[in-house]
C-alpha positions as a Python dict, from the first residue, in 0.01 Angstrom:
ca = {
    (1, 'M'): (0, 0, 0),
    (2, 'I'): (-217, 304, -64),
    (3, 'T'): (-467, 405, -331),
    (4, 'V'): (-409, 731, -512),
    (5, 'I'): (-715, 916, -637),
    (6, 'E'): (-658, 1196, -879),
    (7, 'T'): (-949, 1423, -987),
    (8, 'W'): (-906, 1615, -1307),
    (9, 'H'): (-1137, 1900, -1405),
    (10, 'L'): (-1137, 1957, -1780),
    (11, 'N'): (-1247, 2290, -1917),
    (12, 'E'): (-1569, 2307, -2120),
    (13, 'E'): (-1399, 2301, -2462),
    (14, 'S'): (-1187, 1997, -2371),
    (15, 'T'): (-1457, 1778, -2223),
    (16, 'P'): (-1561, 1611, -2552),
    (17, 'R'): (-1195, 1507, -2592),
    (18, 'A'): (-1163, 1352, -2247),
    (19, 'L'): (-1038, 1017, -2353),
    (20, 'E'): (-786, 1160, -2594),
    (21, 'L'): (-658, 1409, -2338),
    (22, 'M'): (-629, 1159, -2053),
    (23, 'Q'): (-426, 939, -2291),
    (24, 'E'): (-201, 1240, -2364),
    (25, 'M'): (-160, 1311, -1990),
    (26, 'D'): (-72, 944, -1933),
    (27, 'E'): (196, 971, -2205),
    (28, 'L'): (341, 1275, -2023),
    (29, 'T'): (354, 1120, -1677),
    (30, 'G'): (333, 740, -1729),
    (31, 'P'): (691, 650, -1824),
    (32, 'D'): (843, 809, -1510),
    (33, 'A'): (572, 661, -1290),
    (34, 'H'): (633, 308, -1428),
    (35, 'R'): (1007, 343, -1364),
    (36, 'N'): (950, 459, -1012),
    (37, 'P'): (1000, 187, -745),
    (38, 'G'): (674, 295, -577),
    (39, 'W'): (470, 198, -887),
    (40, 'S'): (224, -83, -795),
    (41, 'G'): (-16, -112, -1082),
    (42, 'H'): (-185, 54, -1376),
    (43, 'A'): (-442, 332, -1329),
    (44, 'H'): (-812, 315, -1408),
    (45, 'F'): (-995, 625, -1545),
    (46, 'Y'): (-1355, 714, -1480),
    (47, 'Q'): (-1548, 995, -1638),
    (48, 'S'): (-1840, 1124, -1435),
    (49, 'E'): (-2178, 1087, -1585),
    (50, 'A'): (-2312, 1375, -1382),
    (51, 'D'): (-2024, 1602, -1466),
    (52, 'P'): (-1839, 1482, -1780),
    (53, 'A'): (-1564, 1742, -1726),
    (54, 'R'): (-1461, 1551, -1410),
    (55, 'V'): (-1229, 1252, -1466),
    (56, 'T'): (-1113, 1042, -1175),
    (57, 'M'): (-794, 836, -1198),
    (58, 'I'): (-739, 560, -936),
    (59, 'Y'): (-431, 348, -892),
    (60, 'P'): (-225, 165, -628),
    (61, 'W'): (111, 296, -505),
    (62, 'S'): (357, 163, -255),
    (63, 'N'): (342, 454, -5),
    (64, 'R'): (246, 816, 23),
    (65, 'D'): (593, 959, 60),
    (66, 'S'): (711, 790, -260),
    (67, 'H'): (411, 916, -447),
    (68, 'E'): (436, 1277, -314),
    (69, 'G'): (791, 1291, -455),
    (70, 'L'): (672, 1174, -798),
    (71, 'R'): (368, 1407, -791),
    (72, 'D'): (588, 1705, -716),
    (73, 'A'): (826, 1612, -1002),
    (74, 'E'): (530, 1581, -1244),
    (75, 'E'): (387, 1925, -1179),
    (76, 'P'): (622, 2127, -1402),
    (77, 'R'): (547, 1900, -1699),
    (78, 'L'): (172, 1932, -1638),
    (79, 'Q'): (153, 2315, -1630),
    (80, 'E'): (97, 2351, -2008),
    (81, 'F'): (-163, 2067, -1998),
    (82, 'Y'): (-351, 2238, -1715),
    (83, 'A'): (-346, 2577, -1899),
    (84, 'K'): (-475, 2428, -2225),
    (85, 'Y'): (-725, 2172, -2113),
    (86, 'C'): (-822, 2207, -1746),
    (87, 'S'): (-1023, 2447, -1538),
    (88, 'S'): (-795, 2378, -1240),
    (89, 'P'): (-498, 2159, -1144),
    (90, 'R'): (-559, 1797, -1052),
    (91, 'L'): (-658, 1720, -697),
    (92, 'V'): (-458, 1425, -555),
    (93, 'E'): (-593, 1237, -256),
    (94, 'Y'): (-472, 925, -74),
    (95, 'A'): (-683, 637, 62),
    (96, 'T'): (-618, 326, 258),
    (97, 'E'): (-842, 26, 174),
    (98, 'M'): (-1061, -89, 458),
    (99, 'P'): (-1093, -473, 503),
    (100, 'V'): (-1472, -477, 497),
    (101, 'E'): (-1599, -827, 443),
    (102, 'V'): (-1821, -826, 140),
    (103, 'E'): (-1852, -1195, 57),
    (104, 'H'): (-2129, -1374, 228),
    (105, 'D'): (-2207, -1747, 254),
    (106, 'D'): (-2580, -1704, 258),
    (107, 'D'): (-2829, -1488, 71),
    (108, 'H'): (-3016, -1330, 367),
    (109, 'G'): (-3306, -1270, 125),
    (110, 'H'): (-3124, -993, -64),
    (111, 'D'): (-3266, -892, -400),
    (112, 'H'): (-2962, -910, -633),
    (113, 'S'): (-3155, -794, -939),
    (114, 'H'): (-3002, -449, -907),
    (115, 'H'): (-2657, -601, -961),
    (116, 'G'): (-2748, -715, -1308),
    (117, 'E'): (-2842, -1064, -1199),
    (118, 'A'): (-3173, -1222, -1291),
    (119, 'A'): (-3426, -1191, -1007),
}
């Protein structure tokens, strides 16, 4: 299992329509992705607060080779989308989750108020 991280750079005119445009992009690419045997779960979309033109899409996939084949097949369908709405083509990166232990049995005096918990 891998994690696919796509970074989309919308052009200035398209940034206010980021949600609508990412939905449109998903409608262009989603059906083939969902039929692909490598599909492992739905994507999550994140719009940068520092740079609202940057949208990051993160989703699981079975393996890199399978995804690279899908990615290459999607590119011709995305050319018009890139030309109309993006300042550059998407950047696709692959990551492997690290098994860092993040659950702890004791508090160690940590202040959890920054996590939205009452102090």
